[in-house]
Residue frames as qw, qx, qy, qz and C-alpha x, y, z in Angstrom:
[[0.009, 0.889, 0.457, 0.023, -0.01, 0.01, -0.04],
 [0.422, 0.091, 0.038, 0.901, 1.17, 3.50, -0.83],
 [0.001, -0.813, -0.430, 0.391, -0.13, 6.88, 0.23],
 [0.416, 0.297, 0.388, 0.767, -0.27, 9.38, -2.61],
 [0.052, 0.548, 0.242, -0.799, -0.97, 13.12, -2.58],
 [0.267, 0.504, 0.664, 0.484, -3.64, 13.98, -5.24],
 [0.022, -0.343, -0.131, 0.930, -4.44, 17.64, -6.00],
 [0.103, 0.528, 0.737, 0.409, -7.69, 18.89, -7.44],
 [0.119, -0.148, 0.070, -0.979, -9.61, 22.15, -7.67],
 [0.602, -0.351, -0.509, -0.504, -12.69, 20.05, -7.02],
 [0.235, -0.291, 0.682, -0.628, -13.83, 19.86, -3.38],
 [0.652, -0.166, -0.661, -0.334, -15.50, 16.51, -2.78],
 [0.393, -0.448, 0.497, -0.631, -16.89, 16.46, 0.78],
 [0.892, -0.087, 0.238, -0.373, -18.30, 13.00, 0.30],
 [0.522, 0.555, -0.643, -0.079, -15.15, 11.31, -1.10],
 [0.180, -0.323, 0.871, -0.322, -14.76, 9.09, 2.02],
 [0.683, 0.198, 0.546, -0.442, -18.23, 7.50, 1.36],
 [0.800, 0.531, 0.265, -0.088, -17.77, 7.10, -2.40],
 [0.380, -0.644, 0.460, 0.479, -14.07, 7.09, -3.16],
 [0.484, 0.050, 0.738, 0.468, -14.10, 5.21, -6.46],
 [0.252, 0.677, 0.592, 0.356, -16.83, 7.33, -8.01],
 [0.256, -0.694, -0.169, 0.651, -15.51, 10.69, -6.78],
 [0.471, 0.870, 0.145, 0.004, -15.68, 13.61, -9.29],
 [0.208, -0.806, 0.464, 0.303, -11.92, 14.16, -8.80],
 [0.589, -0.109, 0.743, 0.299, -11.28, 11.09, -10.91],
 [0.479, 0.595, 0.573, 0.297, -13.38, 12.34, -13.88],
 [0.077, 0.994, 0.080, -0.001, -12.45, 16.00, -13.41],
 [0.354, 0.778, -0.399, 0.331, -9.23, 17.77, -12.94],
 [0.814, -0.571, 0.088, 0.059, -6.64, 16.10, -10.80],
 [0.410, 0.768, -0.446, 0.208, -2.86, 16.41, -10.43],
 [0.874, -0.162, -0.311, 0.337, -0.03, 14.41, -9.02],
 [0.485, -0.780, -0.007, 0.396, 2.43, 16.02, -6.60],
 [0.555, -0.134, 0.390, 0.722, 4.96, 16.35, -9.43],
 [0.167, 0.549, 0.489, 0.657, 2.45, 18.60, -11.34],
 [0.303, -0.684, -0.495, 0.442, 1.78, 20.95, -8.37],
 [0.202, -0.371, 0.145, 0.895, 3.47, 23.98, -9.83],
 [0.050, -0.154, -0.664, -0.730, 1.44, 23.68, -12.96],
 [0.253, -0.600, -0.756, -0.065, -1.82, 23.17, -11.03],
 [0.264, -0.630, -0.344, 0.645, -1.21, 26.23, -8.87],
 [0.108, -0.196, 0.336, 0.915, -0.72, 28.36, -11.98],
 [0.213, -0.288, -0.726, -0.586, -4.13, 27.23, -13.42],
 [0.490, -0.609, -0.594, -0.189, -6.23, 27.28, -10.23],
 [0.178, -0.686, 0.240, -0.663, -6.74, 29.72, -7.33],
 [0.639, -0.406, 0.469, -0.455, -7.82, 27.01, -4.97],
 [0.593, 0.238, -0.763, -0.096, -6.63, 23.42, -4.70],
 [0.783, -0.441, 0.256, -0.356, -7.42, 20.60, -2.34],
 [0.249, 0.469, -0.845, 0.058, -4.84, 18.07, -1.34],
 [0.917, -0.196, 0.006, -0.347, -6.19, 14.53, -0.81],
 [0.073, -0.473, 0.875, -0.075, -3.92, 12.01, 0.90],
 [0.882, 0.105, -0.067, -0.454, -5.16, 8.74, -0.55],
 [0.462, -0.379, 0.801, 0.032, -4.01, 5.28, 0.20],
 [0.708, 0.424, -0.369, -0.428, -3.72, 3.07, -2.89],
 [0.742, -0.184, 0.644, 0.035, -3.49, -0.65, -3.21],
 [0.522, 0.166, 0.601, 0.582, -1.69, -0.75, -6.58],
 [0.046, 0.218, 0.363, 0.905, -3.80, 1.34, -8.82],
 [0.360, -0.605, -0.652, -0.281, -6.93, 1.10, -6.72],
 [0.090, -0.449, 0.361, -0.812, -7.73, 3.87, -4.22],
 [0.525, -0.334, -0.780, 0.060, -8.87, 2.25, -0.94],
 [0.407, -0.734, -0.450, 0.307, -8.98, 5.07, 1.71],
 [0.189, 0.789, -0.019, 0.584, -8.75, 8.85, 2.13],
 [0.606, -0.243, -0.485, 0.582, -6.49, 9.80, 5.01],
 [0.196, -0.580, -0.217, 0.760, -6.75, 13.63, 4.95],
 [0.347, 0.700, 0.415, 0.466, -8.14, 16.50, 2.90],
 [0.351, -0.531, -0.088, 0.766, -6.46, 19.95, 3.06],
 [0.358, 0.886, 0.285, 0.077, -7.50, 23.14, 1.37],
 [0.616, -0.135, 0.098, 0.770, -4.45, 24.95, -0.07]]
C-alpha cells in the first residue's frame, strides 16, 4: 500500500463515502509532481492524501485546502 498526494480544484466532501466514484477522478486532478502547473491554473486546490493498493484507491487519510 502506498499513500499518494492527489491535488484537485474540486472539493469533494463525500469522497470518503464514495471514493471510487468521486468527481476528482473524472475531473481535474494532479499528481504532486504537477503541483506547480496546477497552482498556475487554479486559485484554490485541495490536497487529498489517498491510500492506494496498486492502482486502486482504498482510503482517504486527509483533505487539506491549499
